[in-house]
N, C-alpha and C positions, 0 to 999 in steps of 0.2 A: 328347454329343454329337458327333456325327460330320461334317465336310465331307468330301465326295466329289467332286473335280473329274474330268474324263475329254474329253478333247480324241480327238476323232471326225472322223473324215469327213465335208461336209456334208450328204453325201445321206442320210446318216442319223438325222439331226435327229428328223425327224415319227415316224420308227419309237420310236425311245428315248423320245422326248417321250410316246408313247402306252403303252409298258411302262410308264415310272415313273407314270403314272397308274393303272395297272392295280393299281399294288401300292399306292395309298395318297400316294402324293408328288405334293404340289399345287403348291409351289412351287420357283422355278429360276433360274438366272441363266444366258445364255445371252449367252457373248461370239464374235465371229467372228476368227479367229487364223491367223495361218502358222508355219510351222516345218518341220522334218525331224529324223527319226531316222533309222533303220540304212538307209532306203531315197532317202538323199543325195539327193531333188529327180527331176527326167525332165528331158529332151530335148525340145522342141518342135521344130516346124517352122512358120514363116512367110511368106508368100509367098517361097520357096525357101533362106530363112536357117534355120538350126539354131539355136537358143536355148537355155539350160541354165536348166530353174527350180527356183532352191536352197530358195526357201522358197513350201511347197505353202498351197493356202488349207486348213484346219481349222477347224471347232467345239469351242468350250469349253463346257465343263456345267458348273456349279456348283452342288450341292444339300446342304447341313444341314441333318441329320436327327438322330432320336434314336439311342444305343449300337447297339439292339437290332437297326433296321431297317438298316443298315450295309451289312452283308452281301448283303439282299436286293435291296438297291437297285447293288451290283457285277453282280448275277449278271444283271439287271434289264439294264442297259446291256449287258454282253457278249455277252447272249442275242440283244440288237434292232442290236448295231451290228460285230459280228463278219460279215468276210463270207471269212476265211480268209488272205485277201492281205497281202502285206508293207504298212505304212500304216494296217492300222485302229485304232491311236492307242492311247491308256493312258489308266490309271484311276489315281490317287492318293487316298488317304484321309489326312485329319489329324484331331487331337482341337480341338475348340472349346472352350473355355472358360468363355463366356459369352454371352447374347445379349441386345440389347433392342429390344424393337418399339418405332419412335420414335412411334407414333400414341398409345397407350394406357397405354406406359410396362412390357407385361409384362416379365417378365424370363426365363431361362432356356431350358426347352424348350417350355413355351408360347407363347414370343415367335416362336420357329420355326413 
């Protein structure tokens, strides 16, 4: 199994969710996060004062899928979250050794 974590723009969450549903991914965890990468934040003006916003709002999506579905998940996220601008986000993939569904006790891929 693979865990796919994507950090994306908050405005793109509905598009990504729809793209993942289209390829058969039915469960995900979504967390509101803040951070920065190459863009290093941005400056904003409020009531005549200039502020530097160092940590930008992002959304973190976590999905655990079978090994053979991981690449499809990556492509679905890229296709639906990409704007071509700096700050589109990142995708990370890691191995999951084991999973257990608490309610039923199912183990392995059937728990996902």
